[in-house]
Each structure stands twice: as structure tokens, then as C-alpha cells.
C-alpha positions as CSV (number, residue, x, y, z in Angstrom):
1,X,0.2,-0.2,0.1
2,X,1.4,3.3,-1.1
3,X,2.0,6.2,1.3
4,X,-0.8,8.1,-0.6
5,X,-3.2,5.7,-0.3
6,X,-2.2,5.3,3.4
7,X,-2.9,9.0,4.0
8,X,-6.1,9.1,2.1
9,X,-7.6,6.3,4.4
10,X,-6.4,8.0,7.4
11,X,-7.9,11.4,6.1
12,X,-11.0,9.4,6.0
13,X,-11.1,8.0,9.2
14,X,-10.6,11.3,10.5
15,X,-13.6,12.8,8.8
16,X,-15.6,10.3,9.4
17,X,-14.7,10.9,13.3
18,X,-15.6,14.2,13.0
19,X,-18.5,14.0,11.5
20,X,-19.7,11.5,13.9
21,X,-18.8,13.7,16.6
22,X,-20.9,16.6,15.3
23,X,-24.0,14.4,14.7
24,X,-23.8,13.0,18.3
25,X,-23.1,16.7,20.0
26,X,-26.4,17.9,17.6
27,X,-28.2,14.8,18.9
28,X,-27.6,15.5,22.7
29,X,-27.7,19.1,22.4
30,X,-31.9,18.8,20.7
31,X,-32.6,16.3,23.6
32,X,-30.9,18.1,26.5
33,X,-33.2,21.0,24.8
34,X,-36.3,19.2,25.1
35,X,-35.7,18.4,28.7
36,X,-35.1,21.7,29.4
37,X,-38.0,23.0,27.7
38,X,-40.2,20.1,29.5
39,X,-39.0,21.2,33.0
40,X,-39.4,24.8,32.2
41,X,-43.1,24.0,31.0
42,X,-43.8,22.1,33.9
43,X,-42.9,25.3,35.8
44,X,-40.0,23.3,37.9
45,X,-38.1,26.1,39.8
46,X,-34.2,26.1,38.8
47,X,-32.2,26.3,42.0
48,X,-29.7,28.7,40.2
49,X,-32.3,31.2,38.8
50,X,-33.1,33.1,41.6
51,X,-29.1,33.3,42.9
52,X,-27.9,34.4,39.7
53,X,-30.8,37.1,39.0
54,X,-29.5,38.3,42.5
55,X,-26.1,38.2,41.4
56,X,-27.1,40.3,37.9
57,X,-28.8,42.7,39.9
58,X,-25.7,43.9,41.5
59,X,-24.7,44.6,37.9
60,X,-27.6,46.9,37.0
61,X,-25.2,49.9,37.4
62,X,-24.0,49.0,34.0
63,X,-27.4,49.1,32.2
64,X,-25.8,51.3,29.4
65,X,-23.5,48.7,28.3
66,X,-26.0,45.5,28.8
67,X,-28.5,47.6,26.7
68,X,-26.0,48.1,24.2
69,X,-25.1,44.1,24.3
70,X,-28.6,43.4,24.0
71,X,-29.3,45.6,21.1
72,X,-26.4,44.5,19.2
73,X,-27.3,41.0,19.6
74,X,-31.0,41.7,18.2
75,X,-31.5,43.1,14.7
76,X,-28.3,43.5,13.7
77,X,-27.5,39.7,13.7
78,X,-29.9,39.5,10.8
79,X,-27.8,41.8,8.8
80,X,-24.8,39.5,9.9
81,X,-26.7,36.2,9.1
82,X,-27.5,37.8,5.4
83,X,-23.9,38.7,5.0
84,X,-22.9,35.3,5.7
85,X,-25.2,34.3,3.1
86,X,-24.6,36.8,0.5
87,X,-20.7,35.9,1.1
88,X,-21.0,32.1,0.4
89,X,-23.1,32.7,-2.9
90,X,-20.4,35.3,-4.0
91,X,-18.1,32.4,-3.2
92,X,-20.1,30.0,-5.0
93,X,-20.8,27.6,-1.7
94,X,-24.3,27.1,-2.8
95,X,-25.0,24.5,-0.5
96,X,-23.4,25.8,2.7
97,X,-25.8,29.2,1.9
98,X,-28.8,27.6,1.6
99,X,-28.0,25.8,5.1
100,X,-27.1,29.0,6.7
101,X,-30.4,30.4,5.7
102,X,-32.2,27.5,6.4
103,X,-30.7,26.9,10.3
104,X,-31.0,30.6,10.8
105,X,-34.6,30.9,9.9
106,X,-35.2,27.5,11.9
107,X,-33.7,29.1,14.8
108,X,-35.6,32.0,14.9
109,X,-39.2,30.5,14.0
110,X,-38.5,27.5,16.5
111,X,-37.3,30.0,19.5
112,X,-40.7,32.0,18.8
113,X,-43.1,29.0,18.7
114,X,-41.3,27.6,21.9
115,X,-41.8,30.9,23.8
116,X,-45.6,30.6,22.6
117,X,-46.1,27.0,23.9
118,X,-44.1,27.6,26.8
119,X,-45.8,30.9,27.7
120,X,-43.1,31.5,30.7
121,X,-43.4,35.0,32.1
122,X,-40.3,37.5,32.2
123,X,-38.6,38.1,35.3
124,X,-39.4,41.8,34.7
125,X,-42.0,42.1,31.8
126,X,-42.0,46.0,31.9
127,X,-38.5,45.9,30.6
128,X,-39.2,44.1,27.2
129,X,-41.4,45.5,24.7
130,X,-43.4,43.6,22.3
131,X,-42.5,40.2,23.4
132,X,-44.0,38.9,26.3
133,X,-42.3,35.5,26.9
134,X,-39.2,34.4,28.4
135,X,-37.9,30.9,27.4
136,X,-35.8,30.5,25.4
137,X,-33.0,33.3,24.9
138,X,-33.4,34.5,21.6
139,X,-30.8,36.8,21.8
140,X,-28.3,34.0,22.9
141,X,-29.7,31.1,20.4
142,X,-29.1,33.8,17.5
143,X,-25.8,34.9,18.6
144,X,-24.3,31.4,19.4
145,X,-25.6,30.1,16.3
146,X,-24.4,33.0,13.9
147,X,-21.0,33.6,15.7
148,X,-20.9,29.9,15.8
149,X,-21.2,29.4,12.1
150,X,-18.7,32.1,11.1
151,X,-16.3,30.8,13.7
152,X,-16.5,26.9,12.0
153,X,-16.1,28.4,8.7
154,X,-12.9,30.5,9.6
155,X,-11.6,27.2,11.6
156,X,-12.2,25.7,8.4
157,X,-10.3,28.1,6.3
158,X,-6.7,28.4,5.5
159,X,-6.0,31.2,8.1
160,X,-3.3,30.9,10.4
161,X,-4.1,28.8,13.6
162,X,-3.7,31.9,16.0
163,X,-6.1,33.7,13.9
164,X,-8.6,30.8,13.8
165,X,-8.4,30.6,17.8
166,X,-8.4,34.0,18.8
167,X,-11.6,34.6,16.6
168,X,-13.4,31.6,18.1
169,X,-12.2,32.9,21.7
170,X,-13.5,36.5,21.0
171,X,-17.1,35.0,19.7
172,X,-17.5,33.0,22.9
173,X,-17.0,35.7,25.1
174,X,-19.3,37.8,23.0
175,X,-21.8,35.2,23.4
176,X,-21.1,34.8,27.1
177,X,-21.5,38.7,27.3
178,X,-24.9,38.4,25.7
179,X,-26.3,36.0,27.9
180,X,-25.0,38.1,30.8
181,X,-26.8,41.2,29.7
182,X,-30.0,39.3,29.4
183,X,-30.0,38.5,32.6
184,X,-28.5,41.6,34.3
185,X,-31.3,43.5,32.3
186,X,-34.0,40.9,34.2
187,X,-35.2,40.1,30.7
188,X,-34.6,36.5,31.4
189,X,-34.1,33.8,33.8
190,X,-30.5,31.9,33.6
191,X,-32.5,29.0,32.5
192,X,-33.6,31.0,29.6
193,X,-30.3,31.5,28.7
194,X,-29.0,28.1,29.2
195,X,-32.0,26.7,26.6
196,X,-31.0,29.6,24.4
197,X,-27.7,28.4,24.4
198,X,-28.3,24.7,24.3
199,X,-30.6,25.4,21.2
200,X,-27.7,27.2,19.6
201,X,-25.2,24.9,20.4
202,X,-27.4,22.2,18.6
203,X,-27.9,24.5,15.7
204,X,-24.4,25.1,15.4
205,X,-23.6,21.1,15.3
206,X,-26.2,20.1,13.1
207,X,-24.9,22.7,10.4
208,X,-21.4,21.2,11.3
209,X,-22.3,17.9,10.6
210,X,-24.4,18.6,7.0
211,X,-21.3,20.6,5.8
212,X,-18.6,18.2,7.2
213,X,-15.7,18.3,4.6
214,X,-14.6,14.5,3.1
215,X,-12.0,13.6,1.4
216,X,-12.6,12.2,-2.5
217,X,-14.7,9.0,-3.1
218,X,-11.3,7.5,-4.5
219,X,-7.8,8.0,-3.5
220,X,-5.6,10.1,-6.0
């Protein structure tokens, strides 16, 4: 067996393992989201909700910052999502472009549907205009999905390793900051943020699985 064939077989096995890992994360994520959703719908009290709300109350003095972060993770995310799709189309990566559009549309519509079905009141409804219900956090779900997809595309690119790692670390910090902002503004319970994060990870993992890179069908 030649060296090229051995390298091809190794690459094929590695690609299969990565694809399987993403699929496993997606399945476990959706199962976990379903469990949390059922608990929230049953009005189960999460032990960490009130302590973290009380802790976040101490951050209320930074309300201008939290409002800025929260607003930035709302409608501007739509523009970012559209930008990803247009960039992929321009790069002739049509399948990925369609998957991004479908994933983000499904995440947004699914979040609103779950809100209506669960009908969980917000910690302070007067702080949120237009949307009554709380679970899950759509801001966190959409931010994690969009930043996660961008981070994944950059990770798979030919950019230097330090750039790929740095960008993804920044994106992770941004998503965490969005979650803190939503709790600090009393717009969400911490468990709402948890649900949004789990759903976002599931969306990202599904996209990653569907776009997993595989080696050629036959070795060169």
C-alpha cells in the first residue's frame, strides 16, 4: 500500500470521526433542549435562577453597557446572517449558503414557537417591549448560532491557527456577554439563557455535521 493511499485512508477515517462527533453533539443537544423545555413548561424551579438573578442585580449599574450588548445581539444579527449567506453565494458555496439560511430561519422561528408554547413570563415584563414570554433566550440562541457558524467557517479556512483560535475565543466571549446582559436587564432567567445556549449549540452542530468535509471518493 502506497504512502498516498495510507494518507487517504487516515484522512477518510478522521473526517468520519469528526462528522460523527458533530452528529452526536447535535442529537444530545436537541435532547437536552427538549428536557429543559419540558421542565420549564412544567414550571419547575431551577435552583440557580434566583441566586444568579440576585447576582446580576448587582450589575444593574452597567445598564447602558448591557443595553448596548443586548441591542447589538438583536436586529444587527439579522444583517450579519444575511451577510454570511451573501458571502457564501459569492464564493459559489451554494449548499452552505442554503444551509445557513435554513438554519438561522429555523432557529428564529423555532425560538418564537417555543416561547408561545411554554408561555413563561419574564422576570420583569415591563423591561421588554413587544415580546411577552421569556423562554428560551432568542438573543443567545441567534448569537451563538451566527457567531458559531462564522467561527466554524473561519476554523475550516486556511487562516493561520492563531487567527482561527483568537476569532473563536472572541466569539465565545461575545456570546457569554450577551447571556449576562439579558439576565442583568432582568429580561431573562438564567435557565432561559441556558436553553438558548443549548439550542444554539444544537443548531451549530447540525450545520457542522451537514457541511462536514470529506476526502474524495477515491484516493488520488
